[in-house]
C-alpha positions in Angstrom: -5.8 9.2 15.2 -6.3 10.6 11.8 -9.5 12.3 10.8 -12.3 9.9 10.0 -13.3 10.5 6.4 -15.3 9.3 3.5 -14.1 8.5 0.0 -15.2 11.9 -1.3 -13.0 13.5 1.3 -10.0 11.5 0.1 -10.7 12.4 -3.5 -11.1 16.1 -2.8 -7.9 16.2 -0.6 -5.9 14.4 -3.4 -7.2 16.8 -6.1 -6.2 19.7 -3.8 -2.7 18.2 -3.4 -2.3 17.9 -7.2 -3.2 21.6 -7.6 -1.1 22.9 -4.7 2.0 20.7 -4.8 5.1 21.6 -6.8 6.1 18.3 -8.4 4.3 15.0 -7.8 2.5 14.5 -4.5 2.5 11.1 -2.9 -0.5 9.5 -1.4 -0.1 6.4 0.8 -2.9 3.9 1.3 -2.4 1.3 3.9 -4.3 -1.2 6.0 -4.3 -4.9 6.8 -4.1 -7.6 4.2 -7.7 -8.1 2.8 -9.0 -4.7 3.9 -9.4 -3.4 0.4 -6.3 -1.3 -0.2 -5.9 -2.2 -3.8 -9.5 -1.6 -4.6 -9.5 1.8 -3.0 -6.2 2.8 -4.7 -7.5 1.7 -8.1 -10.8 3.6 -7.6 -8.9 6.7 -6.6 -6.6 6.4 -9.6 -9.5 5.9 -12.0 -11.3 9.0 -10.7 -8.1 11.0 -11.2 -7.6 9.8 -14.7 -4.6 7.5 -13.9 -4.1 4.0 -15.2 -3.7 0.8 -13.1 0.0 0.8 -14.1 0.5 4.1 -12.4 -0.4 2.8 -9.0 2.5 1.6 -7.0 1.9 -1.5 -4.9 4.3 -2.8 -2.3 3.5 -6.3 -3.6 5.8 -5.4 -6.5 8.7 -4.8 -4.1 9.2 -8.1 -2.3 12.7 -8.4 -0.8 15.1 -11.2 -1.5 14.5 -12.1 2.2 10.7 -12.5 1.8 9.1 -15.8 2.7 7.2 -17.6 5.4 10.1 -17.4 7.8 11.0 -13.7 7.2 10.4 -11.1 9.8 7.6 -8.6 9.6 9.9 -5.9 8.1 11.9 -8.3 5.9 9.1 -8.9 3.3 9.4 -5.6 1.4 12.4 -4.0 -0.2 11.9 -0.6 1.5 15.0 0.9 0.0 13.8 0.2 -3.6 10.3 1.5 -2.8 11.8 4.7 -1.3 13.8 5.3 -4.5 10.6 5.3 -6.6 8.9 7.6 -4.2 11.9 9.9 -4.3 12.0 9.8 -8.1 8.4 11.2 -8.1 9.3 13.9 -5.7 12.3 14.8 -7.9 10.1 15.4 -10.9 11.2 12.5 -13.0 9.1 12.0 -16.1 8.9 8.2 -15.9 7.6 5.9 -13.3 10.3 3.3 -13.8 11.3 0.5 -11.4 12.4 -3.1 -11.1 9.6 -5.2 -9.6 10.1 -8.4 -7.7 7.1 -10.6 -7.0 6.6 -13.0 -4.1 7.6 -15.8 -6.5 10.9 -14.2 -7.1 10.0 -13.2 -10.7 11.5 -9.9 -11.6 11.1 -7.4 -14.5 10.8 -3.7 -15.3 7.8 -1.4 -15.2 8.1 1.9 -17.1 5.2 4.3 -17.4 4.5 8.0 -17.6 4.8 9.6 -14.2 1.3 10.3 -12.9 0.0 13.6 -11.6 -0.1 12.0 -8.1 1.8 8.8 -7.1 -0.6 6.5 -5.2 1.3 3.9 -3.1 -0.7 1.1 -1.6 0.3 -1.8 0.7 0.6 -3.1 4.2 2.8 -1.6 6.9 3.4 1.7 5.0 3.2 3.9 8.0 6.2 3.6 10.4 9.2 5.6 11.4 11.1 4.2 8.4 8.6 5.9 6.0 8.4 9.2 7.8 8.2 12.0 5.3 7.3 9.8 2.3 3.6 10.8 2.0 1.8 14.1 1.4 -1.3 12.3 2.4 -1.4 9.1 4.5 -4.7 7.1 4.4 -5.5 4.2 6.8 -8.2 1.8 5.7 -9.6 0.7 9.0 -10.6 -3.0 9.5 -9.7 -5.4 12.3 -6.9 -7.8 11.2 -9.0 -10.9 11.9 -11.8 -9.7 9.7 -9.5 -8.4 7.0 -7.5 -11.7 7.1 -10.7 -13.8 6.7 -11.6 -11.8 3.6 -8.1 -12.2 2.2 -8.2 -16.0 2.8 -11.6 -16.2 1.0 -10.1 -14.2 -1.9 -7.0 -16.4 -2.1 -9.1 -19.6 -2.1 -10.7 -18.3 -5.3 -7.3 -17.4 -6.7 -6.3 -21.1 -6.2 -3.7 -20.7 -3.5 -2.6 -24.0 -1.9 -3.2 -25.0 1.7 0.2 -24.0 2.8 -0.2 -20.5 1.5 -3.7 -20.2 3.0 -2.4 -21.4 6.4 0.0 -18.4 6.5 -3.0 -16.1 7.1 -3.6 -17.8 10.5 0.1 -18.4 11.5 1.8 -15.3 10.1 -0.2 -12.5 8.3 -3.0 -12.0 10.7 -0.8 -12.2 13.9 1.7 -9.8 12.3 -1.2 -7.4 11.5 -2.1 -7.3 15.2 1.6 -6.8 16.0 1.9 -3.9 13.5 -1.2 -2.2 14.8 0.0 -2.5 18.4 3.6 -1.4 17.9 3.3 1.2 15.0 -0.3 2.5 15.6 -0.8 3.3 11.9 -4.2 4.9 12.4 -2.5 7.5 14.5 0.1 8.2 11.8 -2.5 8.6 9.1 -4.0 11.9 8.0 -7.3 10.3 7.0 -9.0 7.1 8.3 -11.5 5.5 6.0 -13.8 2.6 7.2 -13.2 -0.4 5.0 -16.2 -1.5 3.0 -17.9 -4.6 4.3 
């Protein structure tokens, strides 16, 4: 299991990477849906002087296969996400990519490349992403607790009953499956307790 850490440890480690890494280091922040990944990533970005647009979220990389019936690894376009990670490592000056939302809407994001690329999303740590991250951060929260928070958030966002039901039938069970099969906390460098 990764080293249990506090936010200040994450901030210090990330600053150290920026100073020591040739090119753009990549920090991955993962956890279950509702654990607070986006909040943590945006806080880190702000403390490092980055904009929200310079944080890379897997929610912008939905695959054409995504949907209620798609398998656990068929929701994200992993190849497209890897190309963006690789572009940072190659020293590109622009953070440029085609996004695809859950709804199927697509478009282009184009921003200055940040001093560190913060990537946040579910299921980031697995064999398929080995070598992507200079620092892997797992936000620790039980899938049931995280899912309950996500459902409450989505109610406020106005999601319909069918979308809310997916938390019980798909997202939370898949969170348990992911934790059991991939053991993401063991793959992480740092483990932060999710805020409650």
